[in-house]
C-alpha positions in Angstrom: 196.8 -14.2 157.2 195.3 -15.9 154.2 194.9 -19.8 154.2 197.6 -21.0 151.5 195.9 -24.2 151.8 192.6 -23.1 150.5 194.0 -20.6 148.2 195.9 -23.1 146.2 192.7 -25.5 146.2 191.0 -22.8 144.8 193.4 -22.2 142.1 193.5 -25.8 141.2 189.7 -26.0 141.1 189.4 -22.9 138.8 191.9 -24.3 136.6 190.1 -27.6 136.3 187.1 -25.7 135.4 188.7 -23.5 132.8 190.3 -26.6 131.1 186.8 -28.5 131.5 185.1 -25.6 129.9 187.5 -25.4 126.9 187.2 -29.0 126.2 183.4 -29.2 126.5 183.1 -26.5 123.7 185.5 -28.3 121.5 183.5 -31.7 121.7 182.3 -32.9 118.4 178.5 -32.2 118.2 176.4 -35.3 119.5 179.7 -36.7 121.2 178.3 -35.7 124.5 175.9 -33.1 124.1 173.4 -31.7 121.3 173.7 -28.2 120.4 172.0 -25.2 118.5 173.9 -24.7 115.4 173.3 -21.4 113.1 172.0 -22.4 109.6 171.4 -20.7 106.5 169.1 -22.3 103.9 167.4 -22.0 100.4 164.2 -23.8 99.4 163.8 -24.0 95.7 160.8 -25.9 93.9 160.9 -26.7 90.2 157.9 -28.0 88.2 158.7 -29.4 84.8 156.6 -28.8 81.5 153.5 -30.9 81.1 153.5 -34.1 79.6 150.3 -33.2 77.8 150.9 -31.2 74.9 147.7 -29.4 74.8 147.3 -26.1 76.6 148.4 -26.9 80.0 150.5 -25.1 82.9 154.0 -24.0 81.7 157.2 -25.0 83.7 158.1 -22.8 86.5 160.6 -22.5 89.2 160.8 -20.2 92.6 162.6 -20.2 95.8 163.1 -18.8 99.3 165.5 -18.3 101.8 166.5 -17.9 105.6 168.4 -18.1 108.5 167.8 -19.6 112.1 169.1 -21.9 114.8 168.8 -25.8 114.2 168.9 -28.3 117.0 171.6 -30.9 115.9 172.1 -34.0 117.9 174.1 -37.2 117.4 177.0 -37.7 115.1 178.0 -39.3 111.5 175.5 -38.3 110.4 174.1 -35.8 113.0 170.2 -35.5 113.2 168.8 -32.1 113.3 165.5 -30.3 113.3 164.6 -26.7 111.9 162.1 -24.3 113.3 158.9 -23.2 111.5 159.1 -20.1 109.8 163.0 -19.9 109.5 162.6 -19.8 105.7 159.8 -17.5 104.2 159.2 -15.1 101.5 157.0 -14.7 98.3 158.5 -15.1 94.7 156.4 -12.9 92.6 156.8 -12.1 89.0 154.7 -10.2 86.1 155.1 -10.4 82.5 156.5 -13.7 82.0 157.1 -15.0 78.5 156.9 -18.6 78.4 159.3 -20.8 75.9 158.3 -23.8 74.1 155.3 -22.5 72.0 153.0 -23.1 74.9 149.5 -21.8 74.1 149.2 -20.7 77.7 150.8 -17.4 78.5 151.9 -16.8 82.0 150.7 -13.2 83.1 152.0 -13.1 86.7 152.7 -15.7 89.3 153.0 -15.3 93.2 154.1 -18.2 95.7 153.8 -17.1 99.2 155.7 -19.7 101.3 157.4 -20.5 104.4 158.3 -23.7 106.1 156.8 -25.7 108.9 159.0 -27.3 111.6 161.0 -30.0 110.4 162.8 -33.0 111.6 165.6 -35.1 109.9 167.7 -38.2 110.8 169.6 -41.3 109.2 166.2 -43.3 108.8 163.7 -40.3 108.1 164.1 -40.2 104.1 163.6 -42.8 101.5 164.7 -46.6 102.9 168.3 -46.3 103.5 168.6 -42.5 103.3 169.0 -39.7 105.4 166.0 -37.4 105.3 162.9 -36.2 107.1 159.6 -34.5 106.9 159.2 -30.7 106.6 156.1 -29.6 105.0 155.4 -25.9 103.9 152.6 -23.5 104.1 151.5 -21.4 101.2 149.2 -21.5 98.1 150.8 -20.5 94.9 148.9 -18.7 92.3 149.4 -18.3 88.6 147.5 -16.0 86.4 147.6 -17.4 82.8 146.0 -16.4 79.4 145.1 -19.1 76.9 146.8 -17.2 73.9 145.6 -15.6 71.6 142.2 -15.3 73.5 142.0 -12.2 75.5 140.7 -14.3 78.6 142.4 -15.4 81.7 142.3 -17.4 84.8 144.1 -18.3 88.0 145.7 -21.9 88.8 146.0 -22.4 92.7 148.8 -24.5 93.7 148.7 -26.2 97.4 152.3 -26.2 98.4 151.7 -27.8 101.7 152.5 -31.1 100.2 156.2 -30.3 99.5 158.6 -32.1 101.8 156.0 -34.6 103.1 154.0 -37.8 102.0 150.9 -35.9 101.5 148.3 -35.1 98.5 146.5 -31.6 98.6 143.8 -30.7 96.1 142.8 -27.1 95.2 139.9 -26.0 92.9 139.9 -23.0 90.8 138.6 -21.9 87.5 139.8 -20.6 84.1 137.3 -18.1 82.2 137.4 -19.1 78.5 135.0 -17.9 75.8 132.5 -16.5 78.1 132.3 -19.3 80.5 134.1 -20.8 83.6 136.1 -23.9 83.2 136.5 -25.7 86.5 140.2 -26.5 87.2 141.3 -29.0 89.8 145.1 -28.7 90.7 146.3 -32.0 92.9 149.8 -31.8 94.3 151.2 -35.4 95.8 154.6 -34.8 97.6 157.2 -36.9 99.3 159.7 -36.8 102.2 163.0 -35.0 101.9 166.0 -37.2 101.3 169.6 -37.6 100.2 170.7 -39.5 97.0 169.6 -39.6 93.4 165.8 -38.8 92.5 164.2 -39.1 89.4 160.5 -38.0 88.9 158.4 -38.9 85.7 155.1 -37.6 84.4 153.6 -39.5 81.6 150.5 -38.5 79.4 148.6 -41.4 77.5 151.3 -43.9 77.8 153.5 -42.1 75.2 154.6 -38.6 76.2 156.8 -38.7 79.4 158.6 -35.7 80.9 161.4 -36.4 83.6 163.2 -34.4 86.1 166.4 -35.3 88.2 167.8 -34.2 91.2 170.5 -35.1 93.9 170.7 -34.9 97.6 174.0 -35.2 99.0 175.4 -34.8 102.7 178.8 -33.0 102.8 178.8 -32.2 106.5 181.5 -33.2 109.1 180.9 -36.0 111.8 180.1 -33.0 114.0 177.4 -31.8 111.8 178.8 -28.8 110.4 178.9 -28.0 106.7 176.4 -28.4 103.9 173.8 -30.9 103.0 171.3 -30.8 100.1 168.0 -32.8 100.4 165.4 -33.5 97.5 161.6 -34.1 97.7 159.5 -35.6 94.7 156.3 -33.6 93.4 153.6 -34.8 91.1 151.3 -32.1 90.0 148.0 -32.9 88.1 145.6 -30.3 86.6 142.4 -31.5 85.4 140.3 -29.0 83.4 136.6 -29.0 83.3 134.1 -31.3 81.8 136.6 -32.1 78.8 138.8 -34.0 81.2 142.1 -32.7 79.9 144.7 -33.9 82.1 148.0 -32.2 82.7 150.6 -34.1 84.6 153.8 -32.3 85.7 157.0 -33.6 87.4 158.5 -31.3 90.0 161.4 -31.5 92.5 162.0 -29.6 95.6 165.5 -28.8 96.7 166.5 -27.8 100.2 170.0 -26.5 100.8 171.2 -26.0 104.2 174.5 -24.8 105.6 175.6 -25.3 109.4 177.7 -22.7 110.7 180.1 -23.3 113.5 179.2 -22.5 117.2 180.5 -19.3 118.4 180.6 -20.6 121.9 183.3 -22.8 120.8 185.9 -19.9 120.4 184.7 -18.2 123.4 185.3 -21.5 125.3 189.0 -21.5 124.2 189.5 -17.9 124.9 188.1 -18.3 128.5 190.2 -21.3 129.5 193.7 -19.6 127.8 192.5 -16.5 129.7 192.2 -18.5 132.9 195.7 -20.3 132.6 197.3 -16.9 131.8 195.9 -15.3 134.9 197.0 -18.2 137.2 200.3 -18.1 135.6 200.9 -14.6 136.5 199.6 -14.9 140.1 202.1 -17.8 140.4 205.1 -15.7 139.1 204.1 -12.8 141.3 204.2 -14.6 144.6 
């Protein structure tokens, strides 16, 4: 004959386990655990017009997207880290017509880009702002023509400075009137952060070009929802022996949306199912 005392103890233990499982799944992220949350993200880089009105690189904008699993911990606001390679792609275009009467015409551009691993926290951005560092891997190339000349050349943009406090330099050349003109492009980045961001580029102390952006954290205390981070960029192109300097302001924007954990719903269903089974057994005795 079955031992009723042992059976009752087993049912009570199973019931407690089911309730604990359901409650664990409902705990806010970071209240008693860390979690892997699915996310979707878009990274956009915008370079403004040059502050130098002479022939210089025109403004441009490109973006990549991706999905993955982020490690999220803590609460209000929750820290998180993103894996490398979650965002990747190449923004490639041809036959571009530039506005604003720039004497440089863009024939094509290609920006292969992917993110390196990133870590973000309440103290990781600018002082007093949520943020962190997430560099990128890639070198952008823009083929241009100094209109109305038939010559053309390639600008190389080191994009690894995006999202981190680093300065990178790339050297290329522009073929003009039968000779190569050396071109040096310097990109200085900054850490990702929330809050307002203004980036200025000034030439000759007179002409200033400004870009503005804003980072905002709209996530719940558990870490779900949307967050937008911004990062400053300063791009300076120097042309050959003439020393023509072209400063451009830039802003990178990282938009992330964290999705609910599927395990939370499964935990509730498992707990409810266990309660129903135990209730049915009790009625059938």
